[in-house]
C-alpha positions in Angstrom: 38.1 25.4 -29.5 35.5 23.2 -27.8 32.5 22.1 -29.7 29.1 23.4 -28.5 26.5 20.7 -28.0 23.3 21.2 -29.9 20.9 19.6 -27.4 19.8 20.3 -23.8 22.3 19.4 -21.1 21.3 16.7 -18.6 19.1 17.8 -15.8 17.0 16.1 -13.2 14.0 15.7 -15.6 15.3 15.0 -19.1 17.5 11.9 -18.8 15.7 9.8 -21.5 15.9 12.5 -24.1 19.5 13.4 -23.1 20.6 9.8 -23.3 19.4 9.4 -26.9 21.0 12.8 -28.0 24.2 12.0 -26.2 24.5 8.5 -27.7 24.0 10.0 -31.2 26.6 12.7 -30.5 29.1 10.1 -29.3 28.3 7.9 -32.3 28.9 10.8 -34.7 32.4 11.1 -33.3 33.1 7.4 -33.3 33.1 7.1 -29.5 29.9 5.3 -28.7 31.2 1.8 -28.9 33.9 2.7 -26.4 31.4 4.3 -24.0 28.9 1.4 -24.1 31.7 -1.1 -23.4 31.8 -2.8 -26.8 35.3 -1.5 -27.5 37.4 -2.4 -24.4 41.0 -1.3 -23.9 43.2 -3.2 -26.4 45.7 -5.7 -25.2 48.4 -4.5 -27.6 50.6 -1.9 -25.9 51.0 0.2 -29.0 47.2 0.7 -29.2 46.6 1.6 -25.6 47.7 5.2 -25.8 45.3 6.0 -28.6 42.4 4.2 -26.9 43.1 6.2 -23.7 43.1 9.5 -25.6 39.7 8.6 -27.1 38.4 7.6 -23.7 39.3 10.9 -22.2 37.7 12.7 -25.2 34.5 10.8 -24.7 34.5 11.4 -20.9 35.1 15.1 -21.5 32.1 15.3 -24.0 29.8 13.6 -21.4 31.0 15.9 -18.6 30.4 19.0 -20.7 27.0 17.8 -21.7 25.5 17.6 -18.2 24.2 20.4 -16.0 26.2 21.8 -13.2 24.1 20.0 -10.6 24.7 16.7 -12.3 28.5 16.9 -12.4 28.8 15.9 -8.8 27.9 12.3 -9.8 30.7 11.9 -12.3 33.6 14.0 -11.1 35.5 10.9 -10.0 35.4 9.4 -13.5 36.9 12.1 -15.7 39.0 9.6 -17.6 36.5 6.7 -17.5 33.5 7.4 -19.8 32.2 3.8 -19.3 31.9 4.4 -15.5 30.4 7.9 -16.2 27.7 6.5 -18.4 26.8 3.7 -15.9 26.8 6.2 -13.0 24.4 8.6 -14.7 22.1 5.7 -15.5 22.0 4.5 -11.9 21.2 8.0 -10.7 18.4 8.6 -13.2 16.9 5.2 -13.8 15.3 3.4 -10.9 14.3 -0.2 -11.7 12.1 -0.4 -8.6 8.4 -1.1 -9.2 7.5 2.3 -7.7 9.2 4.1 -10.6 7.3 1.9 -13.1 4.1 2.6 -11.2 4.5 6.4 -11.7 5.4 5.8 -15.3 2.3 3.7 -15.9 0.2 6.4 -14.1 1.6 9.0 -16.4 0.8 6.8 -19.4 -2.8 6.1 -18.4 -3.6 9.7 -17.5 -2.5 11.1 -20.9 -5.4 12.9 -22.7 -5.5 15.0 -25.8 -4.9 18.6 -25.3 -7.3 21.1 -26.8 -4.9 22.4 -29.5 -3.0 19.1 -29.9 -3.0 17.0 -33.1 -3.6 13.3 -33.0 -0.1 12.7 -34.3 1.4 14.7 -31.4 -0.8 12.8 -29.0 0.5 9.6 -30.4 4.1 10.8 -30.0 3.5 11.6 -26.3 2.1 8.1 -25.8 5.1 6.5 -27.5 7.5 8.5 -25.4 5.6 7.5 -22.2 5.8 3.9 -23.2 9.5 4.1 -24.0 10.0 5.5 -20.5 8.2 2.4 -19.0 10.3 0.0 -21.1 13.5 1.7 -19.9 12.5 1.2 -16.3 12.0 -2.6 -16.7 14.7 -5.0 -15.6 16.6 -6.8 -18.3 14.7 -10.1 -18.0 11.2 -8.8 -17.4 8.5 -11.4 -18.3 4.9 -11.0 -19.2 3.9 -13.0 -16.1 5.8 -10.5 -14.0 4.1 -7.7 -15.8 0.7 -9.2 -15.1 1.4 -9.5 -11.4 2.8 -5.9 -11.3 -0.2 -4.4 -13.1 -2.6 -6.2 -10.7 -0.7 -4.9 -7.7 -0.6 -1.4 -9.2 -4.3 -1.4 -9.8 -4.9 -2.1 -6.1 -2.5 0.7 -5.1 -4.0 3.2 -7.5 -7.5 2.6 -6.1 -6.4 3.8 -2.6 -7.9 7.1 -1.5 -5.8 10.1 -0.2 -6.0 9.0 3.5 -3.9 5.9 2.6 -1.1 8.1 1.2 1.4 6.8 3.8 0.6 3.2 2.7 1.0 4.1 -1.0 4.4 5.6 -0.2 5.6 2.6 1.7 4.5 0.3 -1.2 6.4 2.4 -3.7 9.7 1.8 -1.9 9.5 -2.0 -2.1 12.1 -3.8 -4.3 9.4 -6.1 -5.6 5.7 -5.6 -6.1 3.0 -8.2 -6.6 -0.6 -8.9 -5.4 0.4 -11.1 -2.4 2.8 -8.4 -1.1 0.2 -5.7 -1.4 -2.5 -7.8 0.3 -0.1 -8.5 3.2 0.4 -4.8 3.8 -3.3 -4.2 3.3 -4.1 -6.7 6.1 -1.5 -5.0 8.4 -3.0 -1.6 7.6 -6.6 -2.9 8.4 -5.4 -4.4 11.7 -3.7 -1.2 12.7 -6.7 0.9 11.8 -9.0 -1.4 13.8 -6.8 -1.1 16.8 -6.8 2.7 16.6 -10.5 2.8 16.2 -11.0 0.6 19.3 -8.7 2.7 21.3 -10.6 5.9 20.3 -13.9 4.2 21.3 -12.5 3.2 24.7 -11.3 6.7 25.3 -14.6 8.2 24.4 -16.5 5.7 26.6 -14.2 6.5 29.5 -14.7 10.3 29.0 -18.5 9.9 28.8 -18.7 7.9 32.1 -16.4 10.3 34.1 -18.2 12.4 36.7 -16.0 15.2 38.1 -15.7 15.4 42.0 -18.3 17.8 43.4 -20.7 17.5 40.5 -22.3 14.2 41.3 -25.5 15.0 43.2 -25.6 18.7 44.2 -24.3 20.4 47.2 -24.0 19.0 50.7 -22.7 15.8 52.3 -21.3 12.7 50.8 -22.9 9.6 49.4 -21.9 6.5 47.5 -21.8 5.9 43.7 -20.9 2.7 42.0 -18.8 0.3 43.9 -17.9 2.2 47.0 -16.9 5.5 45.4 -17.6 8.3 47.9 -19.3 11.3 46.3 -20.8 14.4 47.7 -24.6 14.4 48.2 -27.2 17.1 48.7 -27.5 18.5 52.2 -30.9 19.4 53.7 -30.9 22.7 55.6 
């Protein structure tokens, strides 16, 4: 009889919580070291069969602990729990600056709820910070953090009509002040060109005189540099 897991299955929004619960569950059954790669397949032939059986058991546990919509990511690794674990991490954890920006934004917008205790508030802040740390590359320095925070402050200050620029910046593989300023300059140049184009169009429309409306009814006269227009006729 299969064992029922005692925590929520993996969905699109609970990876961090699920990861901790799943790691504890695998550890309880002596399978975590195998899944995290610290217990590779033994070289002795008489030990391989047992290791493979435990690997399949670990993979089965992981597969049964994810939601139906998540199984598509790991169906090809039903006998490889190490590949399963890495695949789920790659799907749910983006190391791009944009993901960290959103995580920082979540952190700095936390406020105490009306019926929330200070301890519960502290717990939410701790969880938000853990999410940020999980999104950082392995060798993330304080200097890189400073540059990223400066760039993120510039992006966060943009109003709603710069949403397209914010979206473009969030997709960049690296984010620092120089990169942001480069795109800011490009945006300013584009907006200036568009404004000038609008002004030229408006000026042309204002100076346009439709044929037959220049100087009343009647004959023809001249306007500007040799443009023939209709003039008033005397009866």
